C-alpha positions in Angstrom: -14.1 30.2 9.5 -11.5 30.2 6.7 -9.2 27.3 6.1 -6.1 28.8 7.7 -8.0 29.6 10.9 -9.5 26.1 10.9 -6.0 24.6 10.7 -4.6 26.9 13.4 -7.3 25.9 15.8 -7.5 22.2 14.9 -3.8 21.7 15.2 -2.9 24.4 17.8 -0.3 26.0 15.5 0.6 29.5 14.5 -0.4 31.2 11.3 2.9 30.6 9.5 2.7 26.8 10.3 -1.0 26.9 9.2 0.0 28.3 5.8 2.7 25.6 5.4 0.3 22.8 6.3 -2.3 24.3 4.0 0.2 24.2 1.1 1.0 20.6 1.9 -2.7 19.5 1.9 -3.9 21.9 -0.8 -5.4 19.0 -2.8 -7.8 18.1 0.0 -11.0 20.1 -0.6 -12.6 22.1 2.1 -15.5 19.7 2.5 -13.1 16.8 3.2 -10.7 18.8 5.5 -12.5 17.8 8.7 -12.5 14.1 7.7 -8.7 14.4 6.9 -8.1 15.9 10.3 -9.9 13.0 12.0 -7.9 10.6 9.9 -4.7 12.4 10.8 -5.3 11.8 14.5 -4.4 8.1 14.0 -0.8 9.2 13.3 -0.2 11.3 16.4 2.7 10.0 18.5 4.8 11.4 21.2 7.8 13.4 20.0 6.6 13.7 16.4 6.2 17.1 15.0 2.8 18.2 13.7 4.2 18.7 10.3 5.6 15.1 10.2 2.3 13.7 11.5 0.4 15.6 8.8 2.9 14.5 6.1 2.6 10.8 7.1 -1.2 11.0 7.3 -1.4 12.7 3.9 0.7 10.0 2.3 -1.6 7.3 3.7 -4.8 9.3 2.9 -3.7 9.6 -0.7 -2.9 5.9 -0.9 -6.3 5.1 0.6 -8.0 7.3 -2.0 -6.2 5.5 -4.9 -6.9 2.1 -3.5 -10.6 3.0 -3.1 -10.6 4.2 -6.7 -9.2 0.9 -7.9 -12.2 -1.0 -6.5 -14.5 0.5 -9.1 -12.3 1.2 -12.1 -8.8 1.2 -13.4 -7.0 4.1 -12.0 -3.6 3.8 -13.8 -3.4 4.6 -17.5 0.1 3.1 -17.9 1.9 0.3 -16.2 4.9 2.4 -15.2 2.7 4.8 -13.1 1.3 1.7 -11.4 4.7 0.2 -10.7 5.9 3.6 -9.3 2.8 3.7 -7.0 3.3 0.2 -5.8 7.0 0.7 -5.1 6.4 3.9 -3.2 3.4 2.6 -1.2 4.0 -1.1 -0.7 7.8 -1.2 0.0 8.2 -3.6 2.9 4.5 -4.6 2.8 2.2 -7.2 1.5 1.1 -6.3 -2.0 -1.5 -8.8 -3.3 -2.6 -12.4 -3.2 -3.4 -14.8 -6.0 -1.8 -12.8 -8.8 -1.0 -14.7 -12.0 0.9 -17.0 -12.3 0.4 -17.9 -8.6 -2.3 -19.7 -6.7 -5.1 -17.8 -4.9 -3.5 -18.4 -1.4 -0.1 -17.0 -2.4 0.7 -13.6 -0.8 3.2 -11.5 -2.7 5.0 -8.6 -1.0 7.8 -6.2 -1.6 10.9 -6.0 0.5 12.7 -2.8 1.4 14.6 -2.9 -1.9 11.4 -3.4 -3.9 12.2 -7.0 -4.7 8.9 -9.0 -5.0 8.6 -11.9 -2.6 6.6 -15.1 -2.5 5.6 -15.3 1.1 4.5 -18.9 0.7 8.1 -20.1 0.2 10.8 -19.8 2.8 14.4 -20.5 1.8 17.0 -22.3 4.0 18.3 -18.9 5.3 14.8 -18.0 6.6 14.0 -15.4 3.9 11.1 -15.4 1.5 11.7 -16.5 -2.1 12.4 -13.5 -4.4 10.6 -13.6 -7.7 12.8 -13.5 -10.8 12.4 -10.7 -13.3 10.1 -12.7 -15.6 7.7 -13.7 -12.8 7.8 -10.1 -11.5 6.9 -8.8 -14.9 4.0 -11.3 -15.2 2.7 -10.2 -11.8 2.9 -6.5 -12.7 1.2 -7.1 -16.1 -1.6 -9.1 -14.2 -2.0 -6.3 -11.7 -2.2 -3.7 -14.4 -5.1 -5.7 -16.0 -6.6 -6.3 -12.6 -5.9 -3.2 -10.6 -8.5 -3.9 -8.0 -6.1 -6.7 -6.7 -3.5 -4.2 -5.6 -3.5 -4.1 -1.8 -6.6 -6.4 -1.8 -6.6 -9.4 0.5 -9.4 -11.8 1.2 -8.0 -14.1 3.8 -11.5 -15.4 4.8 -12.2 -16.5 1.2 -8.7 -18.1 1.0 -9.5 -20.3 4.1 -13.1 -21.2 3.1 -12.2 -22.1 -0.5 -9.3 -24.4 0.6 -10.5 -27.3 2.7 -6.9 -27.8 3.9 -4.9 -24.6 4.6 -1.8 -24.2 2.4 1.4 -24.8 4.1 4.5 -22.6 3.8 7.0 -24.4 1.6 10.6 -24.6 2.5 12.9 -24.4 -0.5 16.6 -25.0 -0.6 17.0 -23.7 -4.1 16.5 -20.1 -5.2 14.2 -20.7 -8.2 10.7 -19.1 -8.4 7.9 -21.6 -8.6 4.3 -20.9 -9.0 3.4 -22.0 -5.6 
């Protein structure tokens, strides 16, 4: 069975749609196509088009491939490519924990505007503390040197290494501290 026929049958689509989907997922080799289709099933929701489901699944699949590559070696050859990947894939999500200059238990995240947040510090207005540009640059430089830390969380290690769990700090000032 050729790739187009496989897509038609697996997704219950016509030949034109199969060619469009095939173009979208052209970087997935034939031997990984079945695995991708199984992965794609996690994204199926009522009222979503098959094309949108495939696009969202492909986005996450590629992200997962990069994160898996980061576990064994440095994937990014320059810091700007890494920052672009982070801002595209971690916008509105937790990014890392324990990145320099912060302690191991500090979780850093990006908000919807790609501001980096210290999730261990809550301001009076209830929002997380935004890192200043100097601290953000330090974190990005650290992550470039330690790429395996991107998207990597070890909450169990955090709890077992700290006899007393860290408490979220409430700050009334908007300065970034290495909490």
